[in-house]
C-alpha positions in Angstrom: -11.6 19.3 8.9 -10.5 15.6 7.8 -14.1 14.2 8.6 -15.7 16.2 6.3 -12.9 15.8 3.4 -13.6 12.1 3.7 -17.0 12.0 4.3 -16.7 13.7 0.6 -15.1 10.7 -0.8 -16.1 7.8 1.3 -17.2 5.5 -1.7 -13.8 5.4 -3.2 -11.6 5.5 0.2 -12.3 1.5 0.6 -10.6 0.6 -3.0 -7.6 3.3 -2.4 -6.9 1.7 1.3 -6.9 -1.9 -0.4 -4.5 -0.5 -3.3 -2.0 1.1 -0.4 -2.2 -1.9 1.6 -1.6 -3.8 -1.3 1.6 -1.6 -2.7 2.5 -1.4 0.9 3.3 -5.2 1.1 5.2 -5.6 -2.5 7.2 -2.9 -1.1 7.8 -4.6 2.0 8.4 -7.9 0.3 10.9 -6.0 -2.0 12.6 -4.5 1.0 13.0 -8.0 2.2 14.9 -9.3 -0.5 17.0 -6.5 -0.9 18.2 -6.9 2.7 19.1 -10.8 1.9 21.3 -9.5 -0.8 18.6 -10.7 -3.7 17.8 -8.4 -6.4 14.3 -10.1 -7.8 10.8 -9.7 -6.5 9.5 -11.9 -4.1 6.3 -12.5 -5.4 
């Protein structure tokens, strides 16, 4: 079921996956900053 769906959009999967990973990294950095008491983004 998922395989057929992914096969139809295989061309856009790498970009979406990369964006998701980048967003996850940013969220992880923000979470780390919040845990350490900082209110500014860690970039």
